[in-house]
C-alpha positions in Angstrom: 23.2 17.2 -12.9 23.5 13.6 -12.2 22.6 14.1 -8.8 19.4 16.1 -9.9 18.4 13.5 -12.4 18.8 10.6 -9.8 16.4 12.7 -7.4 13.7 12.9 -9.9 13.6 9.7 -11.0 13.3 8.7 -7.5 10.3 10.9 -7.1 9.1 9.6 -10.1 9.7 6.5 -10.7 7.9 5.1 -7.4 4.6 6.1 -8.9 4.4 2.6 -9.6 5.8 1.4 -6.4 2.3 2.5 -4.8 0.4 -0.4 -6.7 0.6 -3.8 -5.4 0.6 -6.8 -8.4 -1.9 -9.0 -8.8 -1.2 -11.7 -11.5 -3.5 -14.9 -12.4 -2.1 -17.5 -14.7 -3.4 -17.1 -18.7 -7.0 -18.7 -18.9 -7.7 -19.4 -15.0 -9.8 -18.1 -12.7 -8.7 -17.0 -9.4 -10.0 -16.3 -6.4 -8.5 -14.2 -3.5 -9.7 -11.7 -0.9 -7.5 -8.3 -0.4 -7.9 -5.5 1.6 -10.0 -2.0 0.7 -8.1 1.4 0.7 -5.1 -0.1 -0.7 -4.4 0.4 -4.5 -3.8 -3.1 -6.4 -3.0 -3.5 -10.2 -4.6 -6.6 -11.9 -2.2 -7.9 -14.3 -3.5 -9.1 -17.9 -0.8 -9.8 -20.4 -1.9 -8.2 -24.2 -5.3 -7.5 -22.4 -7.4 -5.0 -24.3 -10.9 -4.9 -22.8 -12.0 -5.1 -18.9 -15.5 -6.3 -17.8 -17.0 -6.1 -14.2 -19.4 -8.1 -12.6 -21.1 -6.4 -9.2 -21.9 -8.8 -6.6 -23.9 -5.9 -5.0 -26.0 -4.5 -8.0 -25.4 -7.8 -9.9 -24.7 -5.7 -13.3 -22.0 -6.1 -16.0 -19.8 -2.9 -16.8 -17.5 -2.5 -19.5 -14.6 -0.7 -18.0 -12.5 1.9 -18.8 -11.1 5.1 -17.4 -13.9 7.1 -17.5 -16.4 4.1 -16.2 -15.6 4.4 -12.4 -13.4 7.2 -10.9 -11.4 5.0 -8.7 -10.3 2.6 -12.1 -7.5 3.2 -14.6 -6.5 1.0 -17.1 -2.7 0.9 -18.1 -1.0 1.0 -21.7 -0.2 -2.4 -21.4 -3.8 -3.4 -20.3 -3.3 -3.7 -16.3 -5.9 -2.4 -14.3 -5.4 0.0 -11.8 -8.0 0.1 -9.0 -7.3 3.2 -6.6 -8.3 2.7 -2.6 -11.2 0.1 -4.0 -14.1 0.1 -1.9 -15.8 -3.2 -0.1 -18.6 -2.4 -2.4 -15.9 -3.2 -5.4 -15.6 -6.8 -4.9 -16.6 -8.7 -7.7 -15.6 -10.4 -11.1 -13.1 -9.3 -13.2 -12.8 -10.1 -16.4 -9.6 -9.7 -18.8 -10.1 -9.8 -22.5 -7.9 -9.7 -25.5 -8.6 -8.0 -28.8 -10.4 -10.9 -30.7 -12.6 -11.4 -28.0 -11.1 -14.2 -26.1 -10.9 -13.8 -22.5 -7.5 -14.2 -21.0 -8.3 -14.3 -17.1 -10.6 -13.8 -14.6 -10.1 -12.1 -11.0 -12.8 -12.8 -8.7 -11.9 -10.8 -5.6 -13.5 -9.9 -2.3 -12.3 -6.7 -1.1 -12.3 -6.5 2.5 -13.6 -3.5 4.7 -10.0 -2.4 6.3 -11.7 -0.3 8.8 -12.8 -3.4 10.7 -9.5 -4.6 10.5 -8.6 -7.2 13.8 -4.7 -6.2 14.8 -2.9 -8.5 17.4 1.0 -8.3 18.6 2.1 -11.6 19.8 4.1 -9.8 22.5 1.1 -8.2 24.1 -2.0 -9.9 25.6 -3.7 -9.8 22.2 -5.4 -12.8 20.8 -6.3 -13.9 17.1 -10.0 -14.2 15.7 -11.7 -17.7 16.6 -13.6 -19.5 14.1 -16.8 -19.4 13.9 -20.1 -21.3 12.6 -21.9 -19.4 9.5 -25.2 -19.8 11.6 -26.0 -22.3 14.7 -25.4 -25.7 13.3 -24.2 -25.0 9.9 -21.1 -27.3 8.7 -19.4 -24.1 7.0 -17.1 -22.6 9.3 -15.3 -18.8 9.0 -11.9 -18.7 9.9 -8.7 -16.6 9.2 -6.2 -17.9 6.4 -2.8 -16.3 6.9 -0.8 -15.3 4.3 3.4 -15.4 5.0 5.0 -13.2 7.4 6.4 -10.3 5.3 10.0 -10.0 5.9 11.7 -7.8 8.8 11.2 -4.0 8.5 14.8 -3.6 9.7 17.9 -5.6 9.5 21.2 -5.6 12.1 18.6 -3.9 14.6 15.3 -5.1 16.6 12.4 -5.0 14.4 8.7 -6.4 14.0 6.8 -8.2 11.2 3.7 -8.5 10.0 1.3 -10.6 7.9 -2.1 -10.3 6.7 -5.4 -12.7 7.5 -8.4 -12.7 5.6 -12.0 -14.3 6.2 -12.7 -17.4 4.7 -15.9 -19.7 4.3 -14.5 -23.5 4.7 -16.9 -25.7 3.7 -16.7 -29.6 3.5 -15.9 -31.0 0.5 -15.2 -27.7 -1.2 -12.0 -25.3 -1.6 -12.2 -22.5 0.8 -13.8 -19.5 -0.4 -13.2 -15.7 0.5 -16.5 -14.4 3.1 -17.7 -11.9 0.9 -17.7 -14.1 -2.3 -19.6 -17.0 -0.4 -22.3 -14.8 1.3 -22.7 -12.0 -1.1 -25.4 -10.0 -0.1 -27.7 -13.0 1.4 -27.2 -12.4 5.3 -25.2 -9.0 4.8 -21.9 -7.9 6.9 -21.4 -10.7 10.0 -19.2 -9.6 12.7 -16.6 -12.4 12.3 -16.1 -11.0 8.2 -12.9 -8.7 9.5 -9.3 -9.0 8.1 -6.6 -9.1 10.7 -3.4 -8.5 11.0 -0.7 -9.9 13.2 2.7 -8.4 14.2 5.6 -9.9 16.3 9.0 -8.9 16.8 11.9 -10.0 14.8 15.8 -10.0 14.5 17.7 -10.3 11.1 21.3 -9.4 10.0 21.5 -7.6 7.0 22.1 -9.5 3.7 25.3 -7.9 2.2 24.6 -9.3 -1.2 21.5 -7.5 -1.4 21.1 -5.5 -4.6 21.5 -1.9 -4.8 18.0 0.1 -4.1 17.0 1.0 -7.2 15.2 4.4 -5.4 17.9 5.8 -3.2 16.1 7.9 -0.4 14.8 11.4 -0.1 14.6 14.4 2.3 11.8 16.8 3.0 12.9 19.8 5.0 10.0 21.8 5.2 7.3 20.3 7.9 6.5 22.8 10.8 4.2 22.9 13.3 2.2 26.3 13.7 -0.3 27.2 16.3 -3.3 25.9 14.8 -2.2 22.5 14.3 -1.6 20.3 16.9 0.1 17.3 14.9 0.9 16.9 11.3 0.8 13.8 9.3 4.0 12.3 7.7 3.8 9.9 4.1 6.3 7.3 3.6 6.7 6.7 -0.3 6.8 3.8 -1.7 5.0 1.5 0.8 1.6 0.4 1.6 0.0 -2.7 4.0 1.6 -5.7 1.8 4.8 -4.0 2.3 6.9 -3.9 5.9 7.4 -0.4 6.7 9.1 1.5 9.6 9.6 4.3 11.3 12.1 6.1 13.7 12.0 9.7 15.5 15.6 10.8 16.4 16.8 7.5 16.3 14.2 6.0 18.4 12.0 3.2 16.9 8.3 3.7 16.5 6.8 0.6 16.9 3.8 -1.6 16.5 4.2 -2.9 20.3 4.3 0.6 21.8 1.7 1.6 19.4 -0.9 -0.6 20.2 0.2 -0.7 24.0 -0.4 3.2 24.1 3.1 4.0 24.8 4.1 5.7 21.7 3.2 9.5 23.4 4.7 11.8 20.8 3.4 10.1 17.6 0.6 7.2 16.3 1.0 4.6 13.7 -1.8 4.7 11.4 -3.1 1.2 11.5 -5.5 2.1 8.2 -2.5 2.7 5.9 -0.8 -0.3 7.4 2.0 2.5 8.8 2.3 4.3 5.9 1.5 7.3 7.6 2.7 8.8 10.7 0.9 11.3 12.9 3.5 13.2 15.0 2.5 15.6 17.9 6.1 17.2 18.2 9.1 18.4 16.1 11.7 15.8 15.2 14.1 14.4 12.7 11.9 11.5 11.5 12.8 8.6 8.8 11.1 5.7 7.5 12.1 2.6 6.2 10.4 0.4 3.4 11.9 -3.8 2.9 14.7 -2.8 5.1 15.7 0.1 3.0 15.8 3.7 4.3 13.5 5.7 2.0 12.7 9.1 3.5 13.9 11.8 6.3 11.3 14.5 7.2 13.4 17.1 9.0 11.0 20.1 10.9 11.5 23.7 9.5 11.6 26.8 11.7 10.5 28.8 8.7 6.8 28.8 8.2 6.9 27.2 4.6 4.2 25.0 3.1 5.0 21.5 3.6 3.9 18.4 1.4 4.3 16.2 4.3 1.3 18.4 6.1 -1.9 16.3 5.4 -4.3 18.7 7.4 -4.9 19.6 11.2 -5.7 17.1 13.4 -6.2 17.2 17.4 -4.7 14.9 19.9 -8.0 13.6 20.8 -9.0 12.6 17.3 -6.2 9.7 16.6 -8.7 7.4 14.8 -8.1 5.2 12.0 -9.8 7.6 10.0 -6.6 9.6 9.7 -5.9 7.6 6.5 -9.0 9.8 4.8 -6.8 12.7 5.5 -4.1 11.8 3.3 -6.0 12.1 0.2 -5.0 15.6 -0.6 -1.6 15.1 0.1 -1.5 11.7 -2.1 -2.9 13.9 -5.3 -0.1 16.6 -4.9 2.3 14.5 -4.1 1.5 11.9 -7.2 1.3 15.1 -9.8 4.8 16.6 -8.3 6.5 13.2 -9.4 4.7 12.8 -12.9 6.2 16.3 -13.7 9.4 14.9 -12.0 9.2 11.9 -13.8 8.7 13.9 -17.2 11.4 15.9 -16.6 14.0 13.5 -15.5 13.3 11.4 -18.5 14.0 14.1 -21.0 17.0 15.3 -19.4 18.5 12.1 -20.2 17.1 11.5 -23.5 19.0 14.7 -24.7 22.3 13.7 -22.4 21.8 10.4 -24.6 21.5 12.4 -27.9 24.3 14.0 -27.0 26.5 11.9 -26.0 25.8 9.6 -29.4 26.8 13.0 -31.1 30.3 13.1 -29.7 32.5 9.8 -30.5 35.5 11.1 -28.1 33.4 11.8 -25.2 33.4 9.3 -22.1 30.5 6.8 -22.3 28.4 6.6 -19.1 26.1 4.0 -18.2 23.4 4.2 -15.8 22.7 1.1 -13.8 19.3 0.3 -12.5 
């Protein structure tokens, strides 16, 4: 029974893991750049109300879960933006019950579809600095985030870092391109976010804390005559976290992907590797933060698959694959919510029963 509870929890709790938390000191204004199409959670302790100023429409809106379809306010007052659009760049104000402003986020959601990808082991180069216009002192450049951890340990892996377009103006702090330009000049070719990858190797940390979520195995993805490929989705990950895949114990690397050597699969760039397009049956495994998270075993029986996103012909291997996963994501999140509810109810029932029996052995669940 405990195994069942742990499986349900491992399916349900990760719902929170899909969101990248973004914080800002209380009473401060924080400017930052993020990527479109990747969920974020704007933290606001003790917040009760949210207002949004749009850079596109120049309008101020009061936000709630019914105002904009991809925005939710949690019971703790945080703001969740699901798959943010570039047009949702703007100022997000958090207010307390007494109409005191807690914090303000000034966010530029840079377009993931124009992501410039390079690999240090290949003959590819990052974007060069560029003047805003001829003779201008303002320069557009890439501000790089720190390198993420190596995606594997004990074996060769890869690590990545994200870079965002910023404008450097003399005597001023750099500003994200979208916030600086607004709608004044429209979209410029240099306004591209970047993803840079390099090979890495690290030893496994034996003192690393035990993983909370464990792993999940899916045994029901199949190929049929109408489908030449399927999409597998690795739980708990986004482009902001290290993720890696392997097929039959063979690593599927970004280096091979970018050089066209992943013949039987394709890592999806827009999702940051969360989605894997596969063209033949194999045992696929994914790792997040060096932890084994999920395994996908091919099935020989024609059953409906949670991992099936939709049919896709080999010639259509493009960055638009992330949109194909939308229906899968909704179904999976619904299943996870049901699993979480059942698991928490069962845990509560067990806890009440254990309190009634003083002579029973006590069991401590450690997270």
